[in-house]
C-alpha positions in Angstrom: 13.2 5.1 -15.4 11.3 6.4 -18.3 8.0 4.9 -19.5 7.8 6.5 -23.0 4.3 7.2 -24.2 2.7 4.4 -22.1 -0.6 5.7 -20.5 -2.8 3.8 -18.2 -5.9 5.5 -16.6 -5.2 6.1 -13.0 -7.4 4.8 -10.2 -9.5 7.2 -8.2 -8.4 6.9 -4.5 -10.7 8.2 -1.8 -8.8 9.8 1.0 -10.6 11.0 4.1 -10.1 10.7 7.8 -12.2 9.0 10.4 -13.0 12.5 11.7 -14.3 13.7 8.3 -11.8 16.6 8.5 -8.4 16.1 10.0 -7.7 18.6 12.9 -4.5 19.6 11.0 -6.6 20.4 7.9 -4.5 18.1 5.7 -7.1 15.6 4.7 -10.8 16.0 4.0 -13.8 14.1 2.7 -13.5 15.2 -1.0 -12.7 12.6 -3.6 -9.3 13.2 -5.3 -7.4 11.6 -8.1 -4.1 10.4 -6.8 -1.8 10.0 -9.7 1.1 7.7 -8.6 4.5 8.1 -10.2 6.7 6.1 -7.9 6.0 3.6 -5.1 8.6 2.2 -2.7 7.8 -1.4 -1.6 9.9 -2.3 1.4 10.7 -6.0 1.9 9.9 -6.6 -1.8 12.3 -9.6 -2.1 10.6 -11.5 0.7 7.7 -13.9 0.5 4.7 -11.7 0.6 6.6 -8.6 -0.7 7.7 -10.4 -3.9 4.1 -11.2 -4.8 3.1 -7.6 -4.1 6.0 -6.2 -6.2 5.1 -8.6 -9.1 1.4 -7.6 -9.0 2.1 -3.9 -9.1 4.8 -4.1 -11.8 2.6 -6.2 -14.1 -0.7 -4.5 -13.4 0.4 -0.8 -13.3 2.9 -0.2 -16.1 2.6 3.6 -15.5 3.9 3.2 -12.0 7.6 3.1 -11.2 8.1 0.4 -8.6 11.1 0.5 -6.3 11.8 -2.7 -4.5 13.8 -1.8 -1.3 15.2 -4.8 0.5 18.1 -5.5 2.8 18.4 -9.0 1.5 18.6 -10.8 4.8 18.3 -14.6 4.9 14.6 -14.3 3.9 15.1 -11.9 1.0 15.8 -13.5 -2.3 16.0 -11.7 -5.7 15.4 -15.1 -7.3 11.8 -14.6 -6.2 11.5 -11.9 -8.9 13.5 -13.2 -11.8 10.5 -13.1 -14.1 10.1 -9.3 -13.7 13.6 -8.1 -13.0 14.1 -6.5 -16.5 10.7 -4.8 -16.7 11.1 -1.1 -17.5 9.0 0.0 -14.5 10.9 -2.0 -11.9 14.0 -1.1 -9.9 15.8 -2.9 -7.0 17.7 -1.0 -4.4 19.5 -2.7 -1.6 19.2 -0.9 1.7 18.3 -1.0 5.4 15.2 0.8 6.8 17.1 1.2 10.1 19.7 3.4 8.4 18.2 6.9 8.7 20.7 8.6 6.4 20.1 6.0 3.7 16.3 6.4 3.9 16.5 10.2 3.8 18.7 10.1 0.7 16.5 7.5 -0.9 13.4 9.8 -0.6 15.4 12.8 -1.8 16.8 10.9 -4.8 13.6 9.0 -5.8 10.8 11.3 -4.8 8.3 8.5 -4.1 4.5 9.2 -3.9 3.8 6.2 -1.8 5.3 3.5 0.5 4.0 0.0 0.9 5.8 -1.2 3.9 6.3 -5.0 4.3 10.0 -5.1 5.5 10.0 -6.9 8.9 11.6 -9.6 11.0 8.7 -12.0 11.0 9.5 -15.4 12.5 8.2 -15.9 16.0 10.9 -18.5 17.0 13.7 -16.1 15.9 12.0 -13.3 18.0 12.2 -15.5 21.1 15.9 -16.0 20.5 16.8 -12.4 19.6 13.9 -10.0 20.5 16.1 -6.8 20.2 16.6 -7.3 16.5 12.8 -7.3 16.1 12.5 -4.1 18.0 15.2 -2.5 15.9 13.8 -3.6 12.5 10.1 -3.6 13.1 9.7 -0.6 15.3 12.7 1.7 14.7 12.7 0.9 11.0 9.0 1.7 10.6 9.4 5.0 12.5 12.4 6.0 10.3 10.2 5.5 7.3 7.3 7.5 8.8 9.6 10.4 9.8 11.1 10.6 6.4 7.8 10.4 4.7 6.3 13.0 7.0 9.0 15.6 6.1 9.3 14.6 2.4 5.5 14.8 1.8 4.8 18.0 3.8 1.9 19.9 2.3 0.8 17.0 0.1 -0.4 14.4 2.5 -3.7 14.2 0.6 -1.7 13.1 -2.5 0.5 10.5 -0.9 0.1 7.2 0.9 1.9 5.2 3.6 0.5 1.6 3.7 1.7 -0.5 6.6 1.3 -4.3 6.2 0.9 -6.0 9.6 -0.3 -9.3 11.1 -3.2 -10.8 13.0 -0.8 -11.8 15.8 -1.0 -8.3 17.3 -4.5 -9.3 18.6 -3.2 -12.1 20.8 -5.0 -15.4 21.2 -8.6 -16.5 20.9 -10.5 -19.3 22.7 -12.6 -21.8 20.9 -15.0 -19.2 19.5 -14.9 -15.6 18.3 -12.9 -13.8 15.6 -10.7 -10.8 15.5 -12.2 -7.6 14.0 -10.7 -4.2 13.3 -12.0 -3.2 16.7 -10.3 -6.0 18.7 -7.9 -4.9 21.4 -4.2 -5.6 21.0 -2.7 -8.3 23.2 0.6 -9.5 21.7 2.2 -12.6 23.3 5.6 -12.9 21.5 8.4 -10.4 20.9 7.5 -10.6 17.2 3.8 -9.7 17.7 4.7 -7.1 20.3 7.1 -5.4 17.8 4.4 -5.4 15.1 1.8 -4.1 17.5 4.1 -1.2 18.4 4.7 -0.4 14.7 1.0 -0.3 14.1 0.5 2.1 17.0 3.2 4.4 15.5 1.5 4.4 12.1 -1.8 5.4 13.6 -0.1 8.1 15.7 1.4 9.6 12.6 -2.1 9.8 11.1 -3.7 11.3 14.2 -0.8 13.7 15.0 0.5 14.8 11.6 -2.2 13.9 9.2 0.0 11.5 7.2 -2.1 9.5 4.8 -1.7 6.1 6.4 -3.6 2.8 6.1 -3.0 -0.5 7.9 -3.9 -4.1 7.1 -3.6 -7.1 9.5 -3.5 -10.4 7.8 -3.8 -14.0 8.8 -1.2 -16.7 8.0 -0.1 -16.8 4.3 1.0 -19.7 2.2 2.1 -20.2 -1.4 5.1 -20.0 -3.7 8.4 -18.5 -2.6 7.7 -19.0 1.1 10.9 -19.3 3.1 11.1 -22.9 4.5 11.4 -22.0 8.1 7.6 -21.6 8.1 5.2 -24.5 8.7 3.9 -25.4 5.2 7.1 -25.1 3.1 9.1 -26.7 5.9 6.7 -29.7 5.9 6.7 -30.0 2.1 10.5 -30.0 2.0 10.8 -32.5 4.8 8.2 -34.8 3.4 9.9 -34.8 0.1 13.2 -35.8 1.8 11.5 -38.4 4.1 12.7 -36.4 7.1 10.6 -35.9 10.3 8.0 -33.2 10.1 8.1 -31.2 13.4 4.8 -30.1 14.9 4.6 -28.1 18.1 2.9 -29.6 21.1 -0.1 -31.7 20.1 -0.7 -29.8 16.9 -3.9 -28.2 18.3 -3.0 -24.6 17.6 -5.5 -23.1 15.1 -4.6 -20.7 12.3 -6.6 -18.9 9.6 -4.8 -19.5 6.3 -4.8 -17.3 3.2 -3.2 -17.9 -0.3 -0.5 -15.2 -0.7 -1.8 -14.1 -4.1 -5.1 -13.3 -2.6 -3.3 -11.3 0.1 -1.4 -9.3 -2.7 -4.8 -8.7 -4.4 -6.2 -7.3 -1.1 -3.2 -5.1 -0.6 -3.7 -3.7 -4.2 -7.3 -3.0 -3.4 -6.7 -1.4 0.0 -3.8 0.7 -1.4 -6.0 2.2 -4.1 -9.4 2.5 -2.4 -9.1 2.7 1.4 -9.7 5.9 3.3 -6.7 7.4 5.0 -6.5 6.4 8.7 -8.4 3.2 8.1 -7.5 -0.4 9.0 -8.6 -3.6 7.3 -8.3 -7.2 8.5 -7.5 -9.7 5.7 -8.3 -13.4 6.3 -9.4 -16.5 4.5 -12.3 -17.6 6.9 -10.2 -20.8 6.7 -9.3 -22.2 10.1 -7.2 -25.3 10.5 -5.5 -27.1 13.4 -1.8 -27.5 12.7 -2.0 -31.2 12.9 -5.0 -31.4 10.5 -3.3 -29.1 8.1 -0.2 -31.3 8.1 -2.2 -34.5 7.6 -3.9 -32.9 4.6 -0.5 -31.8 3.2 0.7 -35.4 3.7 -2.2 -36.8 1.7 -1.5 -34.3 -1.1 2.3 -35.1 -1.0 1.6 -38.9 -1.1 -0.5 -38.4 -4.3 2.1 -36.1 -6.0 5.0 -38.3 -5.1 3.2 -41.6 -5.9 3.6 -42.9 -2.4 1.3 -45.3 -0.6 -1.5 -43.6 1.3 -0.4 -42.8 4.8 3.4 -43.0 4.0 4.1 -39.3 4.6 1.9 -39.0 7.7 4.3 -41.4 9.5 6.9 -38.6 9.4 4.9 -36.3 11.7 6.9 -35.7 14.9 5.5 -33.8 17.8 8.1 -31.5 19.5 8.1 -29.4 22.7 5.8 -26.4 22.3 7.4 -23.0 21.9 7.0 -20.3 24.6 4.0 -18.0 24.3 2.4 -20.1 21.5 -1.1 -18.6 20.9 -3.8 -21.2 20.7 -6.0 -19.8 18.0 -6.2 -17.0 15.5 -9.3 -16.2 13.4 -9.8 -13.1 11.2 -13.2 -11.5 10.4 -12.7 -9.9 7.0 -16.3 -8.7 6.7 -15.3 -5.1 6.5 -13.0 -5.7 3.6 -15.7 -7.6 1.8 -18.5 -5.1 2.5 -16.5 -1.9 1.8 -14.1 -3.0 -1.0 -15.6 -6.2 -2.4 -12.7 -8.5 -1.6 -13.1 -12.2 -1.0 -10.6 -15.1 -1.4 -10.4 -16.5 -4.9 -9.7 -20.1 -4.2 -10.3 -22.8 -1.6 -7.6 -23.8 0.8 -7.4 -27.3 -0.7 -6.9 -25.8 -4.2 -4.3 -23.3 -2.9 -2.4 -26.0 -1.0 -2.2 -28.2 -4.1 -0.9 -25.3 -6.2 1.7 -24.6 -3.5 2.9 -28.2 -3.4 3.1 -28.3 -7.2 5.2 -25.1 -7.2 7.7 -26.4 -4.6 8.1 -29.8 -6.4 8.6 -27.9 -9.7 11.2 -25.5 -8.2 13.7 -27.7 -6.5 16.6 -25.5 -7.5 15.1 -22.5 -5.7 14.3 -24.6 -2.6 17.8 -26.2 -2.6 19.4 -22.7 -2.8 17.5 -21.3 0.2 17.8 -24.4 2.4 21.6 -24.6 2.2 24.2 -23.2 4.6 23.0 -20.8 7.3 19.4 -21.9 7.2 20.3 -25.5 7.8 22.3 -24.5 10.9 19.3 -22.5 12.2 16.9 -25.4 11.5 19.1 -27.9 13.4 19.3 -25.6 16.4 15.6 -24.8 16.4 14.0 -28.2 16.0 16.5 -31.0 16.8 16.4 -32.4 20.3 13.1 -30.8 21.2 
């Protein structure tokens, strides 16, 4: 995929280990210039992945971006219609669980970096089918690590493996406190357990082999292209159709919410500036009880749909809580702010209004993804609870 005579000054990336000098001698403290040629972004047709792909394609025309996605129910190439014909973008359909495919992909494409977002990510689905989460999130991640380790042998200081993870690996908080990068892992669902395991493997490949890895753990995301099994887009869609809005338990579970485009910006920054072997928490310092969030969303929807005040709130329906439902998550992103200068760019109210406006303006996208198989899943998951 040629780029002609395009030239963009390349960022300086600092790579060093937490030990100062890795015991295998592959990484040290010196500053080096890492000139990226080709980056594989796994899960790039998904919610967060599509925003990361779009940002890298648009902001780095000298990079070749390969979007690797299996296109499961949550992967949708319609998420990237606006950049699908860009000269530095390429889509490849494939499964990270397929070792032979991954080996051939690396041999054919010769990537310099991987940004790994491909994952099974819905907690309810993990409770129904935990083994699938182990296969995709653990085995798939180790397949990528193994292939990268062999393909990049002798040049770990010029390559990067960035693993995108979740705050759910830390477990649940009480009424006070926040998760930091030093918090112990205490996963409570098959999903979070699978992500915790994959995090441990990524760190092990840094410690054991010297592979140039970084990890980020992010709080709940919201924004455009979010698959409507998740709380906010599900509520928007149901409110629009005057259908019940299911809320688990009494709605008292607390989450820290971050606009997805701010997450993509943080990933960009960490990818280019983080030290190898490091971990960063990404969060919005924006905690909301589920029921309060839904009530805010109802007020915004009433305004956008010209409904009487309080009309949408009457749709809220409390359903039986799910197993292992963590009470509260809260992320301390101080390290990311102090070391790399990242802070969220908009308030939650602003981001939520932008999100509502996007879904109301993109009915065709929403209708396409809420048809067929998804509707069957929704009926089985929430009806009669």
